[in-house]
mmCIF file as gemmi writes it, N, C-alpha and C atoms, coordinates in Angstrom:
data_model
loop_
_atom_site.group_PDB
_atom_site.id
_atom_site.type_symbol
_atom_site.label_atom_id
_atom_site.label_alt_id
_atom_site.label_comp_id
_atom_site.label_asym_id
_atom_site.label_entity_id
_atom_site.label_seq_id
_atom_site.pdbx_PDB_ins_code
_atom_site.Cartn_x
_atom_site.Cartn_y
_atom_site.Cartn_z
_atom_site.occupancy
_atom_site.B_iso_or_equiv
_atom_site.pdbx_formal_charge
_atom_site.auth_seq_id
_atom_site.auth_asym_id
_atom_site.pdbx_PDB_model_num
ATOM 1 N N . UNK Axp A 1 ? 0.82 -1.187 0 1 0 ? 1 A 1
ATOM 2 C CA . UNK Axp A 1 ? 0 0 0 1 0 ? 1 A 1
ATOM 3 C C . UNK Axp A 1 ? 0.861 1.246 0 1 0 ? 1 A 1
ATOM 4 N N . UNK Axp A 2 ? 1.961 1.21 0.732 1 0 ? 2 A 1
ATOM 5 C CA . UNK Axp A 2 ? 2.837 2.366 0.786 1 0 ? 2 A 1
ATOM 6 C C . UNK Axp A 2 ? 3.339 2.764 -0.587 1 0 ? 2 A 1
ATOM 7 N N . UNK Axp A 3 ? 3.719 1.768 -1.412 1 0 ? 3 A 1
ATOM 8 C CA . UNK Axp A 3 ? 4.184 2.047 -2.768 1 0 ? 3 A 1
ATOM 9 C C . UNK Axp A 3 ? 3.059 2.634 -3.612 1 0 ? 3 A 1
ATOM 10 N N . UNK Axp A 4 ? 1.859 2.092 -3.491 1 0 ? 4 A 1
ATOM 11 C CA . UNK Axp A 4 ? 0.718 2.602 -4.252 1 0 ? 4 A 1
ATOM 12 C C . UNK Axp A 4 ? 0.46 4.067 -3.906 1 0 ? 4 A 1
ATOM 13 N N . UNK Axp A 5 ? 0.629 4.424 -2.655 1 0 ? 5 A 1
ATOM 14 C CA . UNK Axp A 5 ? 0.392 5.806 -2.237 1 0 ? 5 A 1
ATOM 15 C C . UNK Axp A 5 ? 1.368 6.778 -2.887 1 0 ? 5 A 1
ATOM 16 N N . UNK Axp A 6 ? 2.565 6.327 -3.214 1 0 ? 6 A 1
ATOM 17 C CA . UNK Axp A 6 ? 3.551 7.231 -3.817 1 0 ? 6 A 1
ATOM 18 C C . UNK Axp A 6 ? 3.262 7.513 -5.281 1 0 ? 6 A 1
ATOM 19 N N . UNK Axp A 7 ? 2.477 6.666 -5.942 1 0 ? 7 A 1
ATOM 20 C CA . UNK Axp A 7 ? 2.204 6.869 -7.365 1 0 ? 7 A 1
ATOM 21 C C . UNK Axp A 7 ? 0.784 7.352 -7.652 1 0 ? 7 A 1
ATOM 22 N N . UNK Axp A 8 ? -0.014 7.573 -6.605 1 0 ? 8 A 1
ATOM 23 C CA . UNK Axp A 8 ? -1.377 8.058 -6.809 1 0 ? 8 A 1
ATOM 24 C C . UNK Axp A 8 ? -1.375 9.49 -7.322 1 0 ? 8 A 1
ATOM 25 N N . UNK Axp A 9 ? -2.224 9.751 -8.285 1 0 ? 9 A 1
ATOM 26 C CA . UNK Axp A 9 ? -2.415 11.114 -8.784 1 0 ? 9 A 1
ATOM 27 C C . UNK Axp A 9 ? -3.342 11.846 -7.827 1 0 ? 9 A 1
ATOM 28 N N . UNK Axp A 10 ? -3.328 13.156 -7.908 1 0 ? 10 A 1
ATOM 29 C CA . UNK Axp A 10 ? -4.147 13.965 -6.997 1 0 ? 10 A 1
ATOM 30 C C . UNK Axp A 10 ? -5.636 13.667 -7.131 1 0 ? 10 A 1
ATOM 31 N N . UNK Axp A 11 ? -6.112 13.429 -8.353 1 0 ? 11 A 1
ATOM 32 C CA . UNK Axp A 11 ? -7.541 13.118 -8.51 1 0 ? 11 A 1
ATOM 33 C C . UNK Axp A 11 ? -7.889 11.766 -7.903 1 0 ? 11 A 1
ATOM 34 N N . UNK Axp A 12 ? -6.924 10.82 -7.935 1 0 ? 12 A 1
ATOM 35 C CA . UNK Axp A 12 ? -7.144 9.534 -7.272 1 0 ? 12 A 1
ATOM 36 C C . UNK Axp A 12 ? -7.214 9.726 -5.758 1 0 ? 12 A 1
ATOM 37 N N . UNK Axp A 13 ? -6.301 10.531 -5.229 1 0 ? 13 A 1
ATOM 38 C CA . UNK Axp A 13 ? -6.311 10.791 -3.786 1 0 ? 13 A 1
ATOM 39 C C . UNK Axp A 13 ? -7.616 11.45 -3.363 1 0 ? 13 A 1
ATOM 40 N N . UNK Axp A 14 ? -8.125 12.349 -4.194 1 0 ? 14 A 1
ATOM 41 C CA . UNK Axp A 14 ? -9.391 13.017 -3.883 1 0 ? 14 A 1
ATOM 42 C C . UNK Axp A 14 ? -10.54 12.014 -3.867 1 0 ? 14 A 1
ATOM 43 N N . UNK Axp A 15 ? -10.517 11.048 -4.802 1 0 ? 15 A 1
ATOM 44 C CA . UNK Axp A 15 ? -11.564 10.019 -4.834 1 0 ? 15 A 1
ATOM 45 C C . UNK Axp A 15 ? -11.497 9.145 -3.596 1 0 ? 15 A 1
ATOM 46 N N . UNK Axp A 16 ? -10.295 8.737 -3.219 1 0 ? 16 A 1
ATOM 47 C CA . UNK Axp A 16 ? -10.12 7.882 -2.044 1 0 ? 16 A 1
ATOM 48 C C . UNK Axp A 16 ? -10.524 8.627 -0.775 1 0 ? 16 A 1
ATOM 49 N N . UNK Axp A 17 ? -10.248 9.918 -0.723 1 0 ? 17 A 1
ATOM 50 C CA . UNK Axp A 17 ? -10.579 10.722 0.46 1 0 ? 17 A 1
ATOM 51 C C . UNK Axp A 17 ? -12.074 10.726 0.747 1 0 ? 17 A 1
ATOM 52 N N . UNK Axp A 18 ? -12.894 10.426 -0.258 1 0 ? 18 A 1
ATOM 53 C CA . UNK Axp A 18 ? -14.344 10.406 -0.085 1 0 ? 18 A 1
ATOM 54 C C . UNK Axp A 18 ? -14.898 9.03 0.228 1 0 ? 18 A 1
ATOM 55 N N . UNK Axp A 19 ? -14.013 8.083 0.531 1 0 ? 19 A 1
ATOM 56 C CA . UNK Axp A 19 ? -14.448 6.727 0.86 1 0 ? 19 A 1
ATOM 57 C C . UNK Axp A 19 ? -14.181 6.44 2.337 1 0 ? 19 A 1
ATOM 58 N N . UNK Axp A 20 ? -14.787 5.381 2.863 1 0 ? 20 A 1
ATOM 59 C CA . UNK Axp A 20 ? -14.518 5.016 4.261 1 0 ? 20 A 1
ATOM 60 C C . UNK Axp A 20 ? -13.072 4.565 4.5 1 0 ? 20 A 1
ATOM 61 N N . UNK Axp A 21 ? -12.323 4.337 3.446 1 0 ? 21 A 1
ATOM 62 C CA . UNK Axp A 21 ? -10.937 3.868 3.591 1 0 ? 21 A 1
ATOM 63 C C . UNK Axp A 21 ? -9.92 4.961 3.307 1 0 ? 21 A 1
ATOM 64 N N . UNK Axp A 22 ? -10.276 6.203 3.517 1 0 ? 22 A 1
ATOM 65 C CA . UNK Axp A 22 ? -9.361 7.321 3.262 1 0 ? 22 A 1
ATOM 66 C C . UNK Axp A 22 ? -8.068 7.187 4.057 1 0 ? 22 A 1
ATOM 67 N N . UNK Axp A 23 ? -8.123 6.567 5.212 1 0 ? 23 A 1
ATOM 68 C CA . UNK Axp A 23 ? -6.938 6.405 6.059 1 0 ? 23 A 1
ATOM 69 C C . UNK Axp A 23 ? -5.843 5.586 5.395 1 0 ? 23 A 1
ATOM 70 N N . UNK Axp A 24 ? -6.193 4.777 4.366 1 0 ? 24 A 1
ATOM 71 C CA . UNK Axp A 24 ? -5.196 3.964 3.683 1 0 ? 24 A 1
ATOM 72 C C . UNK Axp A 24 ? -4.118 4.811 3.006 1 0 ? 24 A 1
ATOM 73 N N . UNK Axp A 25 ? -4.462 6.05 2.654 1 0 ? 25 A 1
ATOM 74 C CA . UNK Axp A 25 ? -3.489 6.914 1.991 1 0 ? 25 A 1
ATOM 75 C C . UNK Axp A 25 ? -2.337 7.312 2.91 1 0 ? 25 A 1
ATOM 76 N N . UNK Axp A 26 ? -2.516 7.158 4.192 1 0 ? 26 A 1
ATOM 77 C CA . UNK Axp A 26 ? -1.486 7.563 5.139 1 0 ? 26 A 1
ATOM 78 C C . UNK Axp A 26 ? -0.534 6.429 5.51 1 0 ? 26 A 1
ATOM 79 N N . UNK Axp A 27 ? -0.782 5.231 4.994 1 0 ? 27 A 1
ATOM 80 C CA . UNK Axp A 27 ? 0.082 4.097 5.295 1 0 ? 27 A 1
ATOM 81 C C . UNK Axp A 27 ? 1.375 4.2 4.499 1 0 ? 27 A 1
ATOM 82 N N . UNK Axp A 28 ? 2.478 3.915 5.145 1 0 ? 28 A 1
ATOM 83 C CA . UNK Axp A 28 ? 3.784 4.021 4.497 1 0 ? 28 A 1
ATOM 84 C C . UNK Axp A 28 ? 4.342 2.676 4.068 1 0 ? 28 A 1
ATOM 85 N N . UNK Axp A 29 ? 4.092 1.635 4.827 1 0 ? 29 A 1
ATOM 86 C CA . UNK Axp A 29 ? 4.684 0.332 4.544 1 0 ? 29 A 1
ATOM 87 C C . UNK Axp A 29 ? 3.685 -0.632 3.943 1 0 ? 29 A 1
ATOM 88 N N . UNK Axp A 30 ? 4.038 -1.903 3.951 1 0 ? 30 A 1
ATOM 89 C CA . UNK Axp A 30 ? 3.16 -2.944 3.44 1 0 ? 30 A 1
ATOM 90 C C . UNK Axp A 30 ? 1.991 -3.15 4.394 1 0 ? 30 A 1
ATOM 91 N N . UNK Axp A 31 ? 0.855 -3.512 3.83 1 0 ? 31 A 1
ATOM 92 C CA . UNK Axp A 31 ? -0.342 -3.771 4.619 1 0 ? 31 A 1
ATOM 93 C C . UNK Axp A 31 ? -0.588 -5.271 4.638 1 0 ? 31 A 1
ATOM 94 N N . UNK Axp A 32 ? -0.772 -5.799 5.806 1 0 ? 32 A 1
ATOM 95 C CA . UNK Axp A 32 ? -1.084 -7.22 5.937 1 0 ? 32 A 1
ATOM 96 C C . UNK Axp A 32 ? -2.443 -7.326 6.619 1 0 ? 32 A 1
ATOM 97 N N . UNK Axp A 33 ? -3.403 -7.906 5.937 1 0 ? 33 A 1
ATOM 98 C CA . UNK Axp A 33 ? -4.743 -8.065 6.468 1 0 ? 33 A 1
ATOM 99 C C . UNK Axp A 33 ? -4.818 -9.415 7.159 1 0 ? 33 A 1
ATOM 100 N N . UNK Axp A 34 ? -5.136 -9.396 8.42 1 0 ? 34 A 1
ATOM 101 C CA . UNK Axp A 34 ? -5.185 -10.646 9.165 1 0 ? 34 A 1
ATOM 102 C C . UNK Axp A 34 ? -6.43 -11.451 8.8 1 0 ? 34 A 1
ATOM 103 N N . UNK Axp A 35 ? -6.309 -12.739 8.93 1 0 ? 35 A 1
ATOM 104 C CA . UNK Axp A 35 ? -7.439 -13.623 8.648 1 0 ? 35 A 1
ATOM 105 C C . UNK Axp A 35 ? -8.608 -13.313 9.575 1 0 ? 35 A 1
ATOM 106 N N . UNK Axp A 36 ? -8.318 -13.042 10.846 1 0 ? 36 A 1
ATOM 107 C CA . UNK Axp A 36 ? -9.395 -12.755 11.794 1 0 ? 36 A 1
ATOM 108 C C . UNK Axp A 36 ? -10.148 -11.483 11.415 1 0 ? 36 A 1
ATOM 109 N N . UNK Axp A 37 ? -9.407 -10.456 10.981 1 0 ? 37 A 1
ATOM 110 C CA . UNK Axp A 37 ? -10.059 -9.216 10.569 1 0 ? 37 A 1
ATOM 111 C C . UNK Axp A 37 ? -10.913 -9.455 9.336 1 0 ? 37 A 1
ATOM 112 N N . UNK Axp A 38 ? -10.401 -10.201 8.37 1 0 ? 38 A 1
ATOM 113 C CA . UNK Axp A 38 ? -11.159 -10.496 7.162 1 0 ? 38 A 1
ATOM 114 C C . UNK Axp A 38 ? -12.436 -11.263 7.485 1 0 ? 38 A 1
ATOM 115 N N . UNK Axp A 39 ? -12.344 -12.247 8.371 1 0 ? 39 A 1
ATOM 116 C CA . UNK Axp A 39 ? -13.528 -13.006 8.792 1 0 ? 39 A 1
ATOM 117 C C . UNK Axp A 39 ? -14.531 -12.08 9.474 1 0 ? 39 A 1
ATOM 118 N N . UNK Axp A 40 ? -14.05 -11.203 10.326 1 0 ? 40 A 1
ATOM 119 C CA . UNK Axp A 40 ? -14.927 -10.26 11.025 1 0 ? 40 A 1
ATOM 120 C C . UNK Axp A 40 ? -15.627 -9.334 10.033 1 0 ? 40 A 1
ATOM 121 N N . UNK Axp A 41 ? -14.883 -8.811 9.066 1 0 ? 41 A 1
ATOM 122 C CA . UNK Axp A 41 ? -15.496 -7.948 8.054 1 0 ? 41 A 1
ATOM 123 C C . UNK Axp A 41 ? -16.567 -8.695 7.269 1 0 ? 41 A 1
ATOM 124 N N . UNK Axp A 42 ? -16.309 -9.954 6.962 1 0 ? 42 A 1
ATOM 125 C CA . UNK Axp A 42 ? -17.3 -10.748 6.228 1 0 ? 42 A 1
ATOM 126 C C . UNK Axp A 42 ? -18.589 -10.917 7.023 1 0 ? 42 A 1
ATOM 127 N N . UNK Axp A 43 ? -18.499 -10.985 8.34 1 0 ? 43 A 1
ATOM 128 C CA . UNK Axp A 43 ? -19.711 -11.131 9.151 1 0 ? 43 A 1
ATOM 129 C C . UNK Axp A 43 ? -20.516 -9.835 9.184 1 0 ? 43 A 1
ATOM 130 N N . UNK Axp A 44 ? -19.874 -8.7 8.928 1 0 ? 44 A 1
ATOM 131 C CA . UNK Axp A 44 ? -20.575 -7.405 8.937 1 0 ? 44 A 1
ATOM 132 C C . UNK Axp A 44 ? -21.112 -7.006 7.569 1 0 ? 44 A 1
ATOM 133 N N . UNK Axp A 45 ? -20.735 -7.762 6.515 1 0 ? 45 A 1
ATOM 134 C CA . UNK Axp A 45 ? -21.145 -7.423 5.156 1 0 ? 45 A 1
ATOM 135 C C . UNK Axp A 45 ? -22.621 -7.747 4.95 1 0 ? 45 A 1
ATOM 136 N N . UNK Axp A 46 ? -23.386 -6.781 4.453 1 0 ? 46 A 1
ATOM 137 C CA . UNK Axp A 46 ? -24.804 -6.96 4.125 1 0 ? 46 A 1
ATOM 138 C C . UNK Axp A 46 ? -24.915 -6.857 2.606 1 0 ? 46 A 1
ATOM 139 N N . UNK Axp A 47 ? -24.968 -8.004 1.947 1 0 ? 47 A 1
ATOM 140 C CA . UNK Axp A 47 ? -24.885 -8.039 0.486 1 0 ? 47 A 1
ATOM 141 C C . UNK Axp A 47 ? -25.996 -7.242 -0.189 1 0 ? 47 A 1
ATOM 142 N N . UNK Axp A 48 ? -27.235 -7.394 0.279 1 0 ? 48 A 1
ATOM 143 C CA . UNK Axp A 48 ? -28.342 -6.717 -0.396 1 0 ? 48 A 1
ATOM 144 C C . UNK Axp A 48 ? -28.249 -5.199 -0.302 1 0 ? 48 A 1
ATOM 145 N N . UNK Axp A 49 ? -27.508 -4.692 0.689 1 0 ? 49 A 1
ATOM 146 C CA . UNK Axp A 49 ? -27.326 -3.238 0.834 1 0 ? 49 A 1
ATOM 147 C C . UNK Axp A 49 ? -25.998 -2.768 0.241 1 0 ? 49 A 1
ATOM 148 N N . UNK Axp A 50 ? -25.09 -3.702 -0.007 1 0 ? 50 A 1
ATOM 149 C CA . UNK Axp A 50 ? -23.805 -3.341 -0.612 1 0 ? 50 A 1
ATOM 150 C C . UNK Axp A 50 ? -22.879 -2.607 0.337 1 0 ? 50 A 1
ATOM 151 N N . UNK Axp A 51 ? -22.839 -3.052 1.594 1 0 ? 51 A 1
ATOM 152 C CA . UNK Axp A 51 ? -21.97 -2.381 2.552 1 0 ? 51 A 1
ATOM 153 C C . UNK Axp A 51 ? -21.816 -3.146 3.85 1 0 ? 51 A 1
ATOM 154 N N . UNK Axp A 52 ? -21.093 -2.537 4.77 1 0 ? 52 A 1
ATOM 155 C CA . UNK Axp A 52 ? -20.845 -3.118 6.088 1 0 ? 52 A 1
ATOM 156 C C . UNK Axp A 52 ? -21.752 -2.456 7.112 1 0 ? 52 A 1
ATOM 157 N N . UNK Axp A 53 ? -22.35 -3.251 7.987 1 0 ? 53 A 1
ATOM 158 C CA . UNK Axp A 53 ? -23.145 -2.726 9.092 1 0 ? 53 A 1
ATOM 159 C C . UNK Axp A 53 ? -22.272 -2.778 10.34 1 0 ? 53 A 1
ATOM 160 N N . UNK Axp A 54 ? -21.809 -1.615 10.781 1 0 ? 54 A 1
ATOM 161 C CA . UNK Axp A 54 ? -20.915 -1.521 11.925 1 0 ? 54 A 1
ATOM 162 C C . UNK Axp A 54 ? -21.523 -0.551 12.933 1 0 ? 54 A 1
ATOM 163 N N . UNK Axp A 55 ? -21.82 -1.079 14.126 1 0 ? 55 A 1
ATOM 164 C CA . UNK Axp A 55 ? -22.422 -0.274 15.199 1 0 ? 55 A 1
ATOM 165 C C . UNK Axp A 55 ? -23.642 0.51 14.711 1 0 ? 55 A 1
ATOM 166 N N . UNK Axp A 56 ? -24.546 -0.164 14.066 1 0 ? 56 A 1
ATOM 167 C CA . UNK Axp A 56 ? -25.798 0.385 13.526 1 0 ? 56 A 1
ATOM 168 C C . UNK Axp A 56 ? -25.58 1.443 12.448 1 0 ? 56 A 1
ATOM 169 N N . UNK Axp A 57 ? -24.378 1.553 11.903 1 0 ? 57 A 1
ATOM 170 C CA . UNK Axp A 57 ? -24.1 2.453 10.779 1 0 ? 57 A 1
ATOM 171 C C . UNK Axp A 57 ? -23.818 1.615 9.54 1 0 ? 57 A 1
ATOM 172 N N . UNK Axp A 58 ? -24.473 1.953 8.439 1 0 ? 58 A 1
ATOM 173 C CA . UNK Axp A 58 ? -24.231 1.26 7.19 1 0 ? 58 A 1
ATOM 174 C C . UNK Axp A 58 ? -23.158 2.017 6.416 1 0 ? 58 A 1
ATOM 175 N N . UNK Axp A 59 ? -22.057 1.336 6.125 1 0 ? 59 A 1
ATOM 176 C CA . UNK Axp A 59 ? -20.966 1.916 5.34 1 0 ? 59 A 1
ATOM 177 C C . UNK Axp A 59 ? -21.04 1.267 3.97 1 0 ? 59 A 1
ATOM 178 N N . UNK Axp A 60 ? -21.553 2.03 2.987 1 0 ? 60 A 1
ATOM 179 C CA . UNK Axp A 60 ? -21.805 1.509 1.658 1 0 ? 60 A 1
ATOM 180 C C . UNK Axp A 60 ? -20.533 1.497 0.825 1 0 ? 60 A 1
ATOM 181 N N . UNK Axp A 61 ? -20.399 0.5 -0.051 1 0 ? 61 A 1
ATOM 182 C CA . UNK Axp A 61 ? -19.284 0.388 -0.97 1 0 ? 61 A 1
ATOM 183 C C . UNK Axp A 61 ? -19.827 0.139 -2.366 1 0 ? 61 A 1
ATOM 184 N N . UNK Axp A 62 ? -19.481 0.995 -3.289 1 0 ? 62 A 1
ATOM 185 C CA . UNK Axp A 62 ? -19.806 0.779 -4.7 1 0 ? 62 A 1
ATOM 186 C C . UNK Axp A 62 ? -18.634 0.044 -5.345 1 0 ? 62 A 1
ATOM 187 N N . UNK Axp A 63 ? -18.848 -0.605 -6.468 1 0 ? 63 A 1
ATOM 188 C CA . UNK Axp A 63 ? -17.722 -1.247 -7.155 1 0 ? 63 A 1
ATOM 189 C C . UNK Axp A 63 ? -16.562 -0.277 -7.414 1 0 ? 63 A 1
ATOM 190 N N . UNK Axp A 64 ? -16.877 0.976 -7.722 1 0 ? 64 A 1
ATOM 191 C CA . UNK Axp A 64 ? -15.827 1.967 -7.946 1 0 ? 64 A 1
ATOM 192 C C . UNK Axp A 64 ? -14.994 2.181 -6.679 1 0 ? 64 A 1
ATOM 193 N N . UNK Axp A 65 ? -15.636 2.218 -5.514 1 0 ? 65 A 1
ATOM 194 C CA . UNK Axp A 65 ? -14.91 2.368 -4.249 1 0 ? 65 A 1
ATOM 195 C C . UNK Axp A 65 ? -13.912 1.234 -4.062 1 0 ? 65 A 1
ATOM 196 N N . UNK Axp A 66 ? -14.349 0.024 -4.334 1 0 ? 66 A 1
ATOM 197 C CA . UNK Axp A 66 ? -13.475 -1.144 -4.159 1 0 ? 66 A 1
ATOM 198 C C . UNK Axp A 66 ? -12.294 -1.061 -5.121 1 0 ? 66 A 1
ATOM 199 N N . UNK Axp A 67 ? -12.531 -0.679 -6.372 1 0 ? 67 A 1
ATOM 200 C CA . UNK Axp A 67 ? -11.44 -0.542 -7.342 1 0 ? 67 A 1
ATOM 201 C C . UNK Axp A 67 ? -10.422 0.49 -6.879 1 0 ? 67 A 1
ATOM 202 N N . UNK Axp A 68 ? -10.894 1.635 -6.426 1 0 ? 68 A 1
ATOM 203 C CA . UNK Axp A 68 ? -9.989 2.695 -5.972 1 0 ? 68 A 1
ATOM 204 C C . UNK Axp A 68 ? -9.21 2.249 -4.743 1 0 ? 68 A 1
ATOM 205 N N . UNK Axp A 69 ? -9.882 1.634 -3.798 1 0 ? 69 A 1
ATOM 206 C CA . UNK Axp A 69 ? -9.224 1.178 -2.561 1 0 ? 69 A 1
ATOM 207 C C . UNK Axp A 69 ? -8.147 0.15 -2.865 1 0 ? 69 A 1
ATOM 208 N N . UNK Axp A 70 ? -8.401 -0.737 -3.8 1 0 ? 70 A 1
ATOM 209 C CA . UNK Axp A 70 ? -7.435 -1.792 -4.137 1 0 ? 70 A 1
ATOM 210 C C . UNK Axp A 70 ? -6.395 -1.339 -5.148 1 0 ? 70 A 1
ATOM 211 N N . UNK Axp A 71 ? -6.563 -0.128 -5.68 1 0 ? 71 A 1
ATOM 212 C CA . UNK Axp A 71 ? -5.613 0.37 -6.659 1 0 ? 71 A 1
ATOM 213 C C . UNK Axp A 71 ? -5.777 -0.252 -8.031 1 0 ? 71 A 1
ATOM 214 N N . UNK Axp A 72 ? -6.982 -0.71 -8.334 1 0 ? 72 A 1
ATOM 215 C CA . UNK Axp A 72 ? -7.237 -1.328 -9.633 1 0 ? 72 A 1
ATOM 216 C C . UNK Axp A 72 ? -7.555 -0.268 -10.664 1 0 ? 72 A 1
ATOM 217 N N . UNK Axp A 73 ? -7.29 -0.593 -11.926 1 0 ? 73 A 1
ATOM 218 C CA . UNK Axp A 73 ? -7.645 0.323 -13.004 1 0 ? 73 A 1
ATOM 219 C C . UNK Axp A 73 ? -9.162 0.463 -13.066 1 0 ? 73 A 1
ATOM 220 N N . UNK Axp A 74 ? -9.608 1.624 -13.444 1 0 ? 74 A 1
ATOM 221 C CA . UNK Axp A 74 ? -11.042 1.869 -13.542 1 0 ? 74 A 1
ATOM 222 C C . UNK Axp A 74 ? -11.498 1.429 -14.935 1 0 ? 74 A 1
ATOM 223 N N . UNK Axp A 75 ? -12.376 0.442 -14.965 1 0 ? 75 A 1
ATOM 224 C CA . UNK Axp A 75 ? -12.874 -0.083 -16.24 1 0 ? 75 A 1
ATOM 225 C C . UNK Axp A 75 ? -13.827 -1.212 -15.954 1 0 ? 75 A 1
ATOM 226 N N . UNK Axp A 76 ? -14.496 -1.695 -16.968 1 0 ? 76 A 1
ATOM 227 C CA . UNK Axp A 76 ? -15.448 -2.783 -16.773 1 0 ? 76 A 1
ATOM 228 C C . UNK Axp A 76 ? -16.57 -2.354 -15.856 1 0 ? 76 A 1
ATOM 229 N N . UNK Axp A 77 ? -16.905 -3.195 -14.882 1 0 ? 77 A 1
ATOM 230 C CA . UNK Axp A 77 ? -18.023 -2.882 -13.989 1 0 ? 77 A 1
ATOM 231 C C . UNK Axp A 77 ? -17.716 -1.705 -13.076 1 0 ? 77 A 1
ATOM 232 N N . UNK Axp A 78 ? -16.435 -1.35 -12.928 1 0 ? 78 A 1
ATOM 233 C CA . UNK Axp A 78 ? -16.072 -0.249 -12.033 1 0 ? 78 A 1
ATOM 234 C C . UNK Axp A 78 ? -16.14 1.096 -12.727 1 0 ? 78 A 1
ATOM 235 N N . UNK Axp A 79 ? -16.197 1.171 -13.977 1 0 ? 79 A 1
ATOM 236 C CA . UNK Axp A 79 ? -16.163 2.477 -14.606 1 0 ? 79 A 1
ATOM 237 C C . UNK Axp A 79 ? -16.815 2.47 -15.908 1 0 ? 79 A 1
């Protein structure tokens, strides 16, 4: 993630800043997602709403959000 942050364009940073994962832009090193965290996130995912239900707050994710967060090119279903 740290490497991806160094090559992001300003418009990409602006897009990420409007997502629930804006904090990812501040990471400097490699990101390792633990299995326990991934399992926990899966239990909070509400597929029909397209987001995570955390403490009675729905955090919605569009396909474009996921592409930007993962650093994928925008195309296909994402763009």
